N, C-alpha and C positions, 0 to 999 in steps of 0.2 A: 505347558510349563516352560519357562525360560530360566536359564541359570546365568547369573551375573557374578563377576568376581573382580578382585584386585589383580594387578598385573604381576604379582609374585606367584600366582597360582598357574601351574602348567595347563594350558588349554587342552593338550592331548589327554590328560587324565579326566577332564570334564567330558570330553567327547567319548571316551571309553565308557564312562558312567551312563551317558545317553544311550549308547548302543546296548548296554546291559539291561536297561529298563524297557527298551522296546521289545515287542509291540504293546505291552501292557500299559506303559506310560510314555507318552511322546514328550521328549525333552529337547528343547532348542538351546544350544550354547551360544551366548552372546560373545563374539570375538572382540568387541570393543571394551576391553578391560579398563578399570579405573586405575590410573597412576597417581599415587600420593607420595609426595616427596617430603620427608621429615626425618628426624633422628630415629624415630621408631614408628614408621608408617603403619596404619591399620592394615590388617589382612583379613579378608572375609570372602565367603561364598554364600550367595543368597538364591534360594529357589522361589521363584515368583509365579503366581497364576491368579487370574481373576477369581473372586469369591465364588461365582457360579461354577467355574471349572472345578475348584476344590470340592464343592458340594456334589456336583454331578458325578465326578470321577471316583470320589473316595468316601462320601458320606455313609454309604451302606456299610463299609468296613469300619468306619469310625464308630458307628452305632454298636458294633460288637464289643469294642473296647470299652465304650461308655457303660454298657450293660454290666461288664465285669467290675468296673469301678464302683458303680452304684451298689452292686451285690456286696462288695467288701465294706461299703459304707465308711464309717469313721474308724474302722479297725486298721486300715492301711492308708498310706499316702500313695499318690501316683508313682512316687519314686521307688516303692517296693514293687518293681516291675516284674519279678519272676512269677508271682501269683497272677498278676493282671494279664500277662501275656500268655499264660499257660493255655495250650490248645489252639493258639491263634497263628502258629507258625506254619501255615499251609501254603502250598504253591500258588493257590488262587487269591491269596490275600494281598491286594495291591499295596496296602500300607506297610505290611511286613516286607514286601519286596523293596519298596522305596527306602524304608529305614535300614534294611540290610546293606543296600548300596551306598547310602549316605554314611553308614558306620565304616564301611570299607574305605570310602573316600577320606573320611576324617583320619583314619589310621595312616594315610599316606601324606597328610598335610603336616606342616609345622604346628607345634602346640599352640602358638599364638593365633592361628587362623580360626576365626569364628565362623560357624555355620548357622544360617538362619533360613526360616521360611516366612512367606508373607504374600501380600498382594501388591501389584505395581501401582504407581501413582495414576489416579484417574479422578478427574473432577476435584483436584486438590487434596486427594486422600490416598494414603497408602499405610499399610501396617506391617510390622515384622515381629517375629518371635525368635530369640536366640536360643539354640539348642543347649540343653544342660546334659552333661555326660557324653559318652561316646559309644556305648554299646547299642546294638540294634533294638533290644527290648525296650530300653528307656526312650530311645528316639521314636519308636513306634507309638508309644503312649502319648508322647508330646504332639506328634502329628495328629493323632486322633482327637485329642483335646482341643488343639488349634482349630480343626475343622468343626468340631461340635460348637465352639463358641463363636465362630465367624458370623452367623446371622445376627447375633446380638451386637457384635462389634459394628457391623454394617448399620444397624439401627441407631447406634450412638452417633455414628458419623452423619447419618441423615438428619437426626434431630439437631445436632450442633451446627451443621452448616446451613440449616434452614432458619436458625434463630440468629440473634445478634452475635452470638459467640461463633468464632471461626477457628478451625484447627490449623495450626501453623506447623508445617513440616510433617514428619511421619508420626503415626500413632504407634507407641511402644507397647508390647504385650509381654506380661510376665506371668507364668503359671505359679500359683501358690500351692502349698503342700496339700490343701484340701481339694484340689482340682478346680478351684475357682480361678478366674483370670483377672489380673489387674490390667486395666486399660488406661494409658496415660498419654497426654499430649500437651502442647503449649497453646494456651489461649492467645489468639492473634491480637486481641485488644489489650489484655492486661499483661501479657508475657509471663503469666503464672502457669505452673503446671497443674492441670486438672487430672483427677483420677476417678475411675469408676471400678467397682468390683463386680464381676459377673459370676454368680454361683453356678456350680454344676447342677443341671436339671435332668430329670430322668428321661424326658421326651427328647428324641433326636432332633438335631438341627438348631440347638441353642435355645433362646427364650422366645 
């Protein structure tokens, strides 16, 4: 996993996070920060890894969260994280460790600093999900859902880029209250925004 950021984010804090996550999760901090000059420049930190990395490293832990979400069914949204994360705060749970460190990082950042996870650009494709909330429980569920939906997101990319439609720029991901995922991008031919909704499915690894 690599961490990219804007130049208002202290590199030392990101390196500290990297040390805290090792050896369970290897994190490389990109020193080449993005400098954006404007009256109110964007501020962000993004955690990037290839789809295969997310799935190999964290899919087993994601499946535990998804099982809890499915068990709750329509009774709860993923935002009711106290029940969803009950019993999952174990030392060996890598998603919990990652979410705890991201929550600690967020508490040390300016309120305007956005935190995201995603995949890096490869073959004209990348995707990102902006975190909602700031506590570890809520972040953990979002990471789990992101990983769960990733195979289906990859399938969309494969279909769109092999057809006449082409994806322009990054694919944006938004988690909906029912745990489904909204996937949107700009069509390179029409410049219109395309959208797909991926429902939560019981089997691990997306659709």
